[in-house]
Residue frames relative to the residue before (quaternion, step in Angstrom):
aa qw qx qy qz dx dy dz
M 1.0000 0.0000 0.0000 0.0000 0.00 0.00 0.00
R 0.6016 0.5311 -0.3718 0.4666 3.58 1.19 -0.70
Q 0.6565 0.5134 -0.3521 0.4260 3.66 0.78 -0.73
L 0.7024 0.4257 -0.2976 0.4867 3.51 1.12 -0.51
G 0.6794 -0.5657 0.2593 0.3889 3.62 1.20 0.30
Y 0.5126 0.6258 -0.4080 0.4234 3.51 1.37 0.41
S 0.0043 0.7881 -0.6154 -0.0161 3.57 -1.15 0.66
D 0.4576 -0.7215 0.4445 0.2691 3.49 -0.53 1.28
G 0.7822 0.3006 -0.2394 0.4904 3.58 -0.84 1.12
E 0.7023 0.4073 -0.2338 0.5350 3.47 1.30 -0.39
N 0.8408 -0.0303 0.0439 0.5387 3.59 0.36 -1.08
I 0.7718 0.1998 -0.1409 0.5870 3.53 1.48 0.24
R 0.0775 -0.7930 0.5967 0.0955 3.61 -0.99 0.53
Y 0.2717 -0.7881 0.5403 0.1147 3.47 -1.06 0.90
E 0.0749 -0.7545 0.6447 0.0969 3.57 -1.04 0.61
Y 0.1376 -0.8116 0.5625 0.0777 3.56 -0.65 0.96
R 0.0152 -0.7259 0.6873 0.0223 3.65 -1.28 0.58
F 0.0155 -0.7884 0.6140 -0.0344 3.44 -1.01 1.05
A 0.4104 -0.7694 0.4639 0.1561 3.47 -0.97 1.00
D 0.2477 -0.8487 0.4142 0.2162 3.40 1.70 -0.17
G 0.7335 -0.4353 0.2085 0.4786 3.57 1.01 1.14
D 0.6189 0.4996 -0.3789 0.4731 3.63 1.21 0.22
L 0.2647 -0.8366 0.4586 0.1405 3.52 0.09 1.30
E 0.5565 0.6037 -0.3711 0.4338 3.62 1.21 -0.47
R 0.6461 0.5378 -0.3405 0.4213 3.66 0.95 -0.48
L 0.5550 0.6665 -0.4034 0.2915 3.52 1.24 -0.62
P 0.6504 0.5006 -0.4117 0.3961 3.81 0.62 -0.49
G 0.6561 0.5132 -0.2996 0.4652 3.48 1.02 -0.71
L 0.6577 0.4738 -0.3165 0.4926 3.63 1.05 -0.70
A 0.6435 0.4956 -0.3445 0.4707 3.57 1.03 -0.62
A 0.6152 0.5085 -0.3467 0.4928 3.64 0.93 -0.59
D 0.6499 0.5429 -0.3407 0.4084 3.58 0.91 -0.71
L 0.6453 0.5593 -0.2608 0.4504 3.36 1.17 -0.97
V 0.6400 0.5578 -0.2702 0.4542 3.42 1.06 -1.05
R 0.6288 0.5363 -0.3370 0.4511 3.56 1.02 -0.94
L 0.6176 0.5240 -0.3398 0.4781 3.76 1.17 -0.48
N 0.3187 -0.7689 0.5004 0.2382 3.68 1.11 -0.18
P 0.1678 0.8226 -0.5419 0.0387 3.69 0.61 0.70
N 0.6153 -0.5532 0.4097 0.3841 3.57 -1.17 0.16
V 0.7677 -0.1101 0.0922 0.6245 3.64 1.24 -0.57
I 0.3229 -0.7543 0.5657 0.0818 3.39 -1.26 0.91
V 0.1331 -0.7707 0.6132 0.1111 3.69 -0.70 0.79
S 0.0550 -0.8377 0.5423 -0.0345 3.57 -0.71 0.99
S 0.2241 0.7454 -0.6181 0.1098 3.54 -1.24 0.45
P 0.6418 -0.2086 -0.7371 -0.0354 1.63 -1.93 1.60
L 0.8403 -0.1309 0.0771 0.5203 3.69 -1.18 -0.59
A 0.7085 0.4822 -0.3423 0.3851 3.59 0.63 -0.87
A 0.6269 0.5701 -0.2740 0.4549 3.42 1.37 -0.57
H 0.6025 0.5460 -0.3075 0.4942 3.38 1.23 -0.74
L 0.6465 0.5041 -0.3002 0.4876 3.59 0.94 -0.90
A 0.6684 0.4882 -0.3307 0.4533 3.58 0.77 -0.91
A 0.6725 0.4894 -0.3174 0.4554 3.56 0.89 -0.86
K 0.6300 0.5303 -0.3232 0.4663 3.59 0.89 -0.79
Q 0.6756 0.4816 -0.3187 0.4582 3.57 1.00 -0.81
A 0.6267 0.5500 -0.3200 0.4498 3.64 1.26 -0.73
T 0.8347 0.0404 0.0653 0.5453 3.68 0.81 -0.84
S 0.1679 -0.7771 0.5993 0.0933 3.49 -1.17 0.79
T 0.6754 0.4486 -0.3011 0.5020 3.55 1.34 0.19
I 0.7096 0.4615 -0.3225 0.4236 3.60 0.76 -0.65
P 0.5092 -0.6893 0.4076 0.3153 3.63 -0.59 1.12
I 0.0679 -0.7843 0.6159 0.0312 3.53 -1.02 0.77
V 0.1823 -0.7497 0.6311 0.0798 3.58 -1.04 1.13
M 0.2196 -0.7402 0.6227 0.1272 3.44 -0.68 1.13
A 0.2771 -0.7986 0.5103 0.1581 3.62 -0.68 1.12
S 0.7724 -0.0521 -0.0305 0.6322 3.50 1.23 -0.07
V 0.0688 0.7960 -0.5817 0.1526 3.45 -0.64 1.33
A 0.2530 -0.7094 0.6406 0.1496 3.57 -1.27 0.76
D 0.9006 -0.1351 0.0578 0.4090 3.48 -1.10 0.96
P 0.0914 -0.8855 0.4556 -0.0034 3.42 0.85 1.32
V 0.6106 0.5739 -0.3266 0.4372 3.48 1.13 -0.77
A 0.6687 0.4930 -0.2879 0.4763 3.68 0.76 -1.14
F 0.7326 0.4147 -0.2749 0.4645 3.71 0.99 -0.67
G 0.5145 -0.6739 0.3870 0.3624 3.55 1.24 0.12
L 0.4622 0.6809 -0.4523 0.3439 3.57 1.06 0.53
A 0.7782 0.0433 -0.0527 0.6243 3.65 1.20 -0.16
Q 0.5324 -0.6352 0.4694 0.3044 3.43 -1.33 0.71
S 0.7796 -0.0724 0.0765 0.6174 3.59 1.04 -0.67
L 0.5263 -0.6004 0.4340 0.4174 3.73 -1.03 0.15
S 0.6721 0.4684 -0.3301 0.4689 3.69 0.94 -0.51
H 0.7856 0.0806 -0.0418 0.6121 3.66 1.09 -0.53
P 0.1968 -0.8308 0.5066 0.1201 3.52 0.14 1.43
G 0.3461 -0.8166 0.4304 0.1679 3.63 1.20 -0.35
G 0.7862 0.2980 -0.2014 0.5026 3.66 1.03 -0.19
N 0.7184 -0.3960 0.3037 0.4846 3.66 -1.02 -0.74
L 0.6742 0.4928 -0.3007 0.4606 3.59 1.19 0.03
T 0.0977 0.7213 -0.6818 0.0728 3.78 -1.14 0.78
G 0.2446 0.8266 -0.4985 0.0918 3.31 -1.43 -0.17
L 0.6018 -0.5457 0.3904 0.4333 3.71 -1.01 -0.71
G 0.3818 -0.6957 0.5649 0.2261 3.45 -1.10 0.83
N 0.2006 -0.8141 0.5215 0.1583 3.56 -1.26 0.22
F 0.4554 -0.7414 0.3925 0.2982 3.59 1.35 0.11
A 0.3114 0.8163 -0.4415 0.2043 3.44 1.32 0.20
D 0.6552 0.5278 -0.2807 0.4619 3.57 1.19 -0.69
V 0.8065 0.2828 -0.1923 0.4823 3.56 1.16 -0.25
L 0.3790 0.7559 -0.4354 0.3087 3.55 1.27 0.33
A 0.5247 0.7142 -0.3944 0.2431 3.46 1.05 -0.93
S 0.7361 0.4246 -0.2825 0.4451 3.62 0.67 -1.02
K 0.6057 0.5383 -0.3633 0.4598 3.63 1.14 -0.62
Q 0.6337 0.5429 -0.2994 0.4626 3.61 1.05 -0.99
L 0.6270 0.5283 -0.3119 0.4800 3.62 1.02 -0.93
D 0.6629 0.5130 -0.3282 0.4357 3.58 0.87 -0.94
V 0.6531 0.4991 -0.3331 0.4620 3.64 1.09 -0.72
L 0.6311 0.5159 -0.3300 0.4761 3.55 0.97 -0.87
R 0.6734 0.4962 -0.3053 0.4551 3.63 0.85 -0.75
E 0.5635 0.5843 -0.3527 0.4655 3.62 1.21 -0.62
L 0.6977 0.4768 -0.2317 0.4819 3.41 0.97 -1.23
M 0.7897 0.1560 -0.0378 0.5921 3.71 1.14 -0.83
P 0.1951 -0.8511 0.4711 0.1247 3.56 0.29 1.17
R 0.6926 0.4774 -0.2230 0.4925 3.56 1.28 -0.71
L 0.2853 0.7921 -0.4798 0.2466 3.59 1.29 0.16
S 0.0024 0.8034 -0.5903 0.0782 3.68 -0.51 1.10
R 0.7851 0.1988 -0.1518 0.5666 3.75 0.87 -0.58
V 0.0531 -0.8098 0.5833 -0.0347 3.48 -0.48 1.34
A 0.1320 -0.7837 0.6002 0.0906 3.61 -0.97 0.71
V 0.1814 -0.7408 0.6415 0.0822 3.57 -1.33 0.54
L 0.2566 -0.7800 0.5554 0.1316 3.50 -0.82 1.01
V 0.0466 -0.8567 0.5135 -0.0162 3.62 -0.50 1.07
N 0.2936 -0.6987 0.6350 0.1498 3.47 -1.12 0.92
A 0.3297 -0.7990 0.4842 0.1359 3.49 -0.28 1.44
S 0.6286 0.5443 -0.3205 0.4537 3.60 1.14 -0.18
N 0.6175 0.5222 -0.3320 0.4856 3.56 1.41 -0.28
P 0.4396 -0.6986 0.5188 0.2227 3.67 -0.68 1.17
L 0.6609 0.5151 -0.3372 0.4292 3.62 0.89 -0.61
H 0.6355 0.5833 -0.3659 0.3492 3.63 0.96 -0.42
A 0.4677 0.6357 -0.4638 0.4026 3.62 1.22 -0.22
P 0.7682 0.3654 -0.2407 0.4673 3.56 0.41 -1.29
Q 0.6046 0.5153 -0.3949 0.4614 3.70 1.07 -0.30
I 0.6475 0.4607 -0.3971 0.4591 3.67 0.84 -0.56
A 0.6055 0.5806 -0.3420 0.4234 3.64 1.06 -0.66
A 0.6062 0.5318 -0.2852 0.5182 3.47 1.18 -0.98
T 0.6672 0.5200 -0.2980 0.4422 3.56 0.70 -1.12
R 0.6492 0.5316 -0.3128 0.4451 3.59 0.85 -1.10
D 0.6638 0.5277 -0.2988 0.4378 3.57 0.86 -1.05
A 0.6879 0.5145 -0.2716 0.4339 3.45 0.88 -1.11
V 0.6561 0.4890 -0.3212 0.4767 3.73 1.15 -0.92
Q 0.6614 0.5392 -0.3147 0.4157 3.51 0.84 -0.92
S 0.6378 0.5158 -0.3385 0.4611 3.61 1.10 -0.45
T 0.7094 0.4273 -0.2710 0.4906 3.45 1.24 -0.22
Q 0.4111 -0.7171 0.4226 0.3717 3.64 1.49 -0.19
A 0.4645 0.6496 -0.5071 0.3242 3.63 1.07 0.39
V 0.5181 -0.6027 0.5137 0.3233 3.59 -1.30 0.21
L 0.1955 -0.7929 0.5693 0.0949 3.59 -0.90 0.99
L 0.1081 -0.7588 0.6405 0.0473 3.58 -0.85 1.11
T 0.1236 -0.7712 0.6205 0.0705 3.54 -0.83 1.09
V 0.0747 -0.7651 0.6396 0.0092 3.63 -1.12 1.03
E 0.1374 -0.8076 0.5700 0.0637 3.47 -0.65 1.13
I 0.0691 -0.7394 0.6666 0.0650 3.51 -1.36 0.51
R 0.2548 -0.7360 0.5911 0.2096 3.64 -1.23 0.27
S 0.7823 0.1519 -0.0734 0.5996 3.63 1.01 -0.32
A 0.6426 -0.4865 0.4413 0.3945 3.70 -1.40 0.42
A 0.5704 0.6079 -0.3769 0.4037 3.70 0.87 -0.67
Q 0.7239 0.4559 -0.2404 0.4586 3.58 1.05 -0.57
L 0.4347 0.7530 -0.4138 0.2699 3.59 1.26 0.07
D 0.6082 0.5722 -0.2992 0.4616 3.45 1.18 -0.85
D 0.6536 0.4902 -0.2768 0.5060 3.69 1.13 -1.02
A 0.6633 0.5312 -0.3272 0.4133 3.55 0.87 -0.91
F 0.7090 0.4289 -0.3136 0.4638 3.58 0.98 -0.58
A 0.5688 0.5583 -0.3949 0.4570 3.38 1.21 -0.32
T 0.6045 0.5195 -0.3336 0.5034 3.57 1.23 -0.73
L 0.6635 0.4852 -0.3434 0.4543 3.67 0.84 -0.73
A 0.6328 0.5475 -0.3178 0.4458 3.60 1.02 -0.61
G 0.6626 0.5194 -0.2430 0.4819 3.46 1.24 -1.03
G 0.7135 0.4297 -0.2506 0.4935 3.51 1.16 -0.66
R 0.4316 -0.7397 0.4269 0.2904 3.59 1.34 0.42
A 0.1396 0.8021 -0.5654 0.1325 3.69 0.98 0.94
E 0.2885 -0.7664 0.5495 0.1655 3.66 -0.91 0.73
G 0.8018 0.0133 0.0073 0.5974 3.55 1.18 -0.54
L 0.2040 -0.8109 0.5450 0.0615 3.61 -0.95 0.67
L 0.2964 -0.6998 0.6433 0.0932 3.39 -1.20 1.07
V 0.0173 -0.7741 0.6327 -0.0077 3.71 -0.79 0.95
P 0.2225 -0.8303 0.4996 0.1069 3.59 -0.10 1.33
P 0.6781 -0.4936 0.3505 0.4167 3.54 -1.23 0.50
D 0.2064 0.7790 -0.5576 0.1992 3.58 -0.79 1.02
T 0.5305 -0.6395 0.4405 0.3399 3.64 -0.98 0.91
V 0.6830 0.4898 -0.2986 0.4522 3.63 0.99 -0.87
F 0.6591 0.4816 -0.3184 0.4819 3.49 0.94 -0.74
R 0.6602 0.4818 -0.3448 0.4616 3.60 0.90 -0.66
T 0.6140 0.5478 -0.3199 0.4695 3.66 0.90 -0.90
Y 0.8067 0.2196 -0.1230 0.5347 3.70 0.89 -0.80
R 0.1241 0.8481 -0.4941 0.1457 3.55 1.19 0.89
Q 0.6122 0.5479 -0.3170 0.4738 3.51 1.07 -0.91
R 0.7093 0.4361 -0.2927 0.4701 3.63 0.65 -0.90
I 0.5952 0.5602 -0.3492 0.4582 3.58 1.10 -0.64
A 0.6515 0.5408 -0.3004 0.4392 3.52 0.89 -0.98
E 0.6672 0.5196 -0.2695 0.4607 3.43 1.07 -1.22
L 0.6787 0.4884 -0.3141 0.4496 3.57 0.81 -0.76
A 0.6944 0.4808 -0.2980 0.4448 3.54 0.95 -0.84
A 0.5629 0.5198 -0.3742 0.5224 3.66 1.36 -0.38
A 0.6647 0.5088 -0.3442 0.4252 3.54 0.74 -0.97
A 0.7169 0.4608 -0.2134 0.4777 3.57 1.05 -0.78
R 0.2863 -0.7748 0.4762 0.3018 3.51 1.50 -0.23
L 0.3730 0.7539 -0.4415 0.3124 3.54 1.09 0.92
P 0.2764 -0.7639 0.5461 0.2043 3.80 -0.32 0.93
A 0.0246 -0.8146 0.5742 -0.0785 3.49 -0.78 1.13
I 0.2040 -0.7419 0.6334 0.0817 3.40 -1.25 0.92
Y 0.1428 -0.8020 0.5794 0.0274 3.54 -1.09 1.01
G 0.5817 -0.6208 0.4318 0.2998 3.42 -1.35 0.35
Y 0.7651 0.2998 -0.1462 0.5507 3.58 1.20 -0.56
R 0.5116 -0.6907 0.4268 0.2812 3.59 -1.01 0.91
D 0.5506 0.5912 -0.4373 0.3952 3.66 1.09 -0.27
H 0.5384 0.5813 -0.4147 0.4474 3.72 1.18 -0.44
V 0.6534 0.4941 -0.3176 0.4776 3.63 0.99 -0.80
E 0.6897 0.4845 -0.2961 0.4493 3.54 0.83 -0.90
A 0.6630 0.4403 -0.3205 0.5137 3.59 1.21 -0.36
G 0.7472 -0.4495 0.2240 0.4354 3.68 1.17 0.26
G 0.4537 0.6863 -0.4356 0.3651 3.55 1.43 0.05
L 0.6456 -0.5602 0.3532 0.3804 3.54 -1.16 0.40
I 0.7928 -0.1388 0.2281 0.5479 3.51 0.44 -1.43
S 0.1773 -0.7551 0.6290 0.0527 3.48 -1.35 0.73
Y 0.0400 0.7631 -0.6446 -0.0233 3.51 -1.20 0.57
G 0.5084 0.6379 -0.4751 0.3300 3.57 -0.56 1.17
P 0.7457 -0.3982 0.2866 0.4507 3.51 -1.37 0.11
K 0.4621 -0.6295 0.5535 0.2896 3.69 -1.30 0.54
L 0.3255 -0.8017 0.4714 0.1708 3.51 -0.19 1.23
E 0.5624 0.5875 -0.3883 0.4334 3.55 1.08 -0.55
E 0.6642 0.5209 -0.3222 0.4286 3.45 0.90 -0.76
N 0.6465 0.5316 -0.3139 0.4483 3.48 1.19 -0.85
Y 0.6648 0.5039 -0.3330 0.4396 3.57 1.02 -0.56
R 0.6094 0.5389 -0.3466 0.4670 3.53 1.27 -0.67
R 0.6528 0.5072 -0.2943 0.4796 3.61 1.11 -0.68
A 0.5933 0.5531 -0.3588 0.4618 3.50 1.30 -0.64
A 0.6268 0.5557 -0.3458 0.4228 3.53 0.98 -0.62
T 0.6145 0.5184 -0.3470 0.4828 3.58 1.08 -0.65
Y 0.6404 0.5200 -0.3579 0.4374 3.64 1.01 -0.67
V 0.5862 0.5768 -0.3300 0.4634 3.56 1.18 -0.93
D 0.7200 0.4687 -0.2913 0.4208 3.50 0.75 -1.08
K 0.6419 0.4971 -0.3516 0.4661 3.64 1.04 -0.70
I 0.6394 0.5113 -0.3562 0.4505 3.66 0.94 -0.66
L 0.6607 0.5005 -0.3225 0.4571 3.55 0.97 -0.85
R 0.6800 0.4643 -0.2797 0.4937 3.59 1.18 -0.44
G 0.7554 -0.4877 0.1963 0.3912 3.49 1.34 0.23
A 0.4750 0.6794 -0.3990 0.3918 3.51 1.57 -0.13
K 0.3298 -0.7385 0.5515 0.2040 3.46 -1.15 0.59
P 0.5115 -0.6829 0.4006 0.3339 3.63 -0.77 1.01
S 0.5824 0.5792 -0.3872 0.4188 3.65 1.08 -0.41
D 0.7116 0.4461 -0.2533 0.4800 3.60 1.17 -0.42
L 0.6252 0.5138 -0.3174 0.4943 3.61 1.33 -0.22
P 0.3409 -0.7631 0.5042 0.2174 3.54 -0.54 1.18
I 0.5104 -0.6307 0.5157 0.2753 3.37 -1.38 0.48
E 0.2737 -0.8004 0.5195 0.1207 3.61 -0.58 1.17
Q 0.2341 -0.7312 0.6044 0.2124 3.43 -1.15 0.58
P 0.6450 -0.5200 0.3704 0.4200 3.67 -1.18 0.48
T 0.3166 -0.7299 0.5807 0.1727 3.42 -1.25 0.72
K 0.7780 0.2512 -0.1352 0.5597 3.46 1.36 -0.29
I 0.1058 -0.7601 0.6409 0.0184 3.54 -0.90 1.13
E 0.1365 -0.8256 0.5431 0.0692 3.63 -0.51 1.11
L 0.2291 -0.7153 0.6459 0.1365 3.39 -1.42 0.61
V 0.0784 -0.8011 0.5918 -0.0434 3.54 -0.85 1.25
I 0.0788 -0.8177 0.5701 0.0096 3.55 -0.69 0.98
N 0.2493 -0.7474 0.6007 0.1354 3.58 -1.01 0.92
L 0.3209 -0.8186 0.4558 0.1379 3.58 -0.10 1.29
K 0.6021 0.5901 -0.2928 0.4510 3.35 1.24 -1.02
T 0.6505 0.5290 -0.2596 0.4791 3.67 0.97 -1.12
A 0.6921 0.4995 -0.2878 0.4344 3.48 0.97 -0.97
K 0.6697 0.4616 -0.3265 0.4815 3.60 1.03 -0.68
A 0.5665 0.5777 -0.3743 0.4530 3.58 1.20 -0.59
L 0.7295 0.4131 -0.2307 0.4939 3.68 1.08 -0.74
G 0.5685 -0.6412 0.3861 0.3415 3.43 1.27 0.09
L 0.5467 0.6633 -0.3685 0.3540 3.59 1.35 0.20
D 0.2320 -0.7380 0.6091 0.1749 3.53 -0.98 0.65
V 0.2803 -0.7783 0.5386 0.1601 3.58 -0.58 1.22
P 0.4286 -0.7167 0.4744 0.2785 3.56 -0.57 1.13
P 0.5832 -0.5829 0.4142 0.3854 3.72 -1.07 0.77
T 0.6022 0.5707 -0.3969 0.3925 3.73 0.91 -0.72
L 0.6605 0.4977 -0.2916 0.4807 3.56 1.14 -0.74
L 0.6258 0.5441 -0.3138 0.4625 3.50 0.98 -0.92
N 0.6787 0.5418 -0.2821 0.4077 3.49 0.88 -0.96
R 0.7141 0.4246 -0.2406 0.5018 3.52 1.17 -0.78
A 0.5259 0.6353 -0.4601 0.3288 3.66 1.18 -0.20
D 0.4354 -0.6972 0.5000 0.2727 3.40 -1.21 0.73
E 0.7728 0.0326 -0.0282 0.6332 3.47 1.45 -0.44
V 0.1582 -0.7456 0.6393 0.1022 3.65 -1.02 0.80
I 0.1848 -0.7652 0.6069 0.1097 3.63 -0.83 0.91
E 0.0704 -0.8318 0.5501 0.0212 3.60 -0.51 1.04
């Protein structure tokens, strides 16, 4: 926003609300923001978009990162959103098969795959379906472990160990991202190779990530805010999809797990953490 000419306290004022990983707080936070009557609301992730949409049908909303907005009733189409929401997609609903391909390239004999699910996240139902389809095509066994709060993470990884999971998919989720350090520690303690949707999981000690670069989404979201403040209508601003999907590998974690990362995977990586 600074690059676009905005300075907090001079020609713009920001109000922040965070749920701190507790999705049930989002409707109240969204209603609180709407009472302030802002010129535009920026929201993320999916549960925040849904809460903001429920709170207002008139204030423009820029979704900084959204999966399948049409299916969730947030937009009429990507090219013509039609309502008061627009923004940036993140492919979170269709990444499972690609992430499984990466994990299988790292572990060719992978036969028991697990997916960690936040049952309170509405996005995870289609993600589970996509993961199930991807796993079935490889004839591997899928183990699904659900949680509803971060307090259940320890029990979830105990279940994963008991189910003899060989690899883990951790889909994009606010709770998972908030507690990424703990998840990385639990995966390491269980000696369970895991792939994530966001690079900051890998920066926190996770093994590997494959997904869009969220920082770029937020930069692009700023341009949407700028256009709306200059008079554009969200209904007329197409929802953009990411142009870059990045692969990040933590070699230190791979070595600790006794994994040899194939050169083909290393050569494709956007960043290797050593």
